[in-house]
TORLO-478509 format. One line per 3 residues: number of its first residue (from 0); their letters; for each residue x, y negated, z of C-alpha. Coordinates in Angstrom, 2 decimals. Layout:
BEGIN
NUM	a	X,Y,Z  ...
This chain:
BEGIN
0	mki	0.00,0.00,0.00  1.26,-3.45,-0.95  -0.27,-6.67,0.32
3	lvd	0.00,-10.07,-1.31  -0.62,-12.80,1.28  -2.35,-15.83,-0.22
6	mnl	-1.06,-19.39,0.20  -3.84,-20.28,2.61  -2.40,-17.90,5.21
9	sak	0.92,-18.18,7.00  3.98,-16.40,5.65  4.34,-14.99,9.19
12	wvd	1.75,-12.41,8.15  4.46,-10.75,6.02  6.55,-9.93,9.10
15	ffk	3.44,-8.74,10.92  2.61,-6.29,8.12  6.21,-5.12,7.77
18	kkd	6.28,-4.28,11.50  3.24,-2.09,10.79  5.10,-0.38,7.89
21	ina	3.02,-2.15,5.25  4.84,-3.65,2.28  3.87,-7.33,2.05
24	vhw	4.92,-10.53,0.31  3.70,-14.10,0.55  2.65,-15.78,-2.71
27	sfi	5.15,-18.60,-2.08  7.96,-16.10,-2.81  6.40,-15.18,-6.16
30	gas	4.74,-18.19,-7.74  3.89,-21.85,-7.51  2.15,-23.01,-4.36
33	dap	-0.50,-24.73,-6.47  -1.13,-21.75,-8.76  -4.79,-21.21,-9.57
36	die	-6.48,-18.25,-7.91  -6.88,-16.48,-11.23  -3.08,-16.41,-11.65
39	ifk	-2.67,-14.83,-8.21  -5.49,-12.41,-9.01  -3.90,-11.32,-12.30
42	yak	-0.49,-10.91,-10.66  -1.96,-8.75,-7.91  -3.82,-6.61,-10.42
45	thd	-0.80,-6.15,-12.68  1.55,-5.30,-9.80  -0.92,-3.22,-7.76
48	yii	-1.19,-5.54,-4.74  -4.09,-5.98,-2.36  -4.83,-9.68,-1.85
51	ftn	-5.09,-10.89,1.74  -6.77,-14.29,1.91  -9.06,-16.69,3.69
54	dld	-10.48,-17.81,0.33  -13.88,-16.72,-1.00  -12.85,-17.35,-4.60
57	fgf	-11.26,-13.91,-5.03  -14.53,-12.17,-4.18  -16.23,-14.43,-6.70
60	ila	-13.67,-13.49,-9.37  -14.28,-9.80,-8.64  -18.02,-10.33,-8.93
63	ith	-17.98,-12.15,-12.27  -15.39,-9.82,-13.85  -16.86,-6.60,-12.42
66	grk	-13.25,-5.76,-11.63  -12.13,-2.54,-9.99  -8.80,-4.00,-8.89
69	psv	-7.20,-5.68,-7.10  -8.71,-4.99,-3.73  -9.23,-8.09,-1.61
72	iqt	-9.21,-8.48,2.15  -10.75,-11.79,3.18  -10.89,-13.18,6.70
75	rtg	-13.90,-15.24,7.70  -12.76,-16.33,11.12  -11.65,-19.66,12.48
78	llg	-8.62,-17.83,13.82  -6.08,-17.20,11.10  -2.87,-16.35,12.92
81	hdr	-1.57,-12.81,13.09  -1.21,-13.26,16.85  -4.97,-13.91,17.10
84	igd	-6.56,-11.51,14.60  -3.71,-9.21,13.63  -5.07,-6.22,15.53
87	ivf	-8.49,-6.61,13.92  -6.95,-6.88,10.44  -4.63,-3.92,10.96
90	sai	-7.48,-1.77,12.32  -9.60,-2.59,9.27  -6.76,-1.78,6.88
93	tll	-6.10,1.52,8.65  -9.77,2.49,8.72  -10.44,1.43,5.12
96	ssd	-7.13,2.34,3.47  -8.63,4.88,1.08  -11.31,2.38,-0.02
99	lek	-8.66,-0.30,-0.49  -6.56,2.05,-2.63  -9.58,2.79,-4.85
102	gal	-10.82,-0.80,-5.03  -12.77,-2.72,-2.40  -13.67,-6.14,-1.10
105	vti	-13.23,-6.14,2.67  -14.55,-9.04,4.72  -13.34,-9.38,8.30
108	dqn	-14.86,-11.65,10.88  -14.56,-11.66,14.65  -17.57,-9.41,15.19
111	ktr	-17.60,-7.00,12.27  -15.92,-5.78,9.13  -17.83,-5.26,5.90
114	vsl	-16.67,-3.30,2.87  -18.02,-3.41,-0.68  -16.65,-0.90,-3.12
117	lpl	-15.63,-2.22,-6.53  -16.93,-3.07,-9.01  -19.36,-5.45,-7.34
């Protein structure tokens, strides 16, 4: 599993994931900080990454393209730091890893996690 952390989340998430034995990279190490979401989406799809974001646009892109990949994990909490929601995110990834490998949109908030299998 490879995770591409979107610009709207801290690069500290990369270290968090690596400590959990998950390969991760922050978009700032790959492309321009002002790259449009579709560029990030296409990169993730081409290079088999799962997008981790706080942005609803990736779910929208999946919906309008009826895409099967890339999987997207989106947080919908006011707390974005790995020190605040890291355990919730890691639990969701562990529980839903097979769905994420196949293609899924996972939405995590403080009270529940929802999964929608792709295509939407």
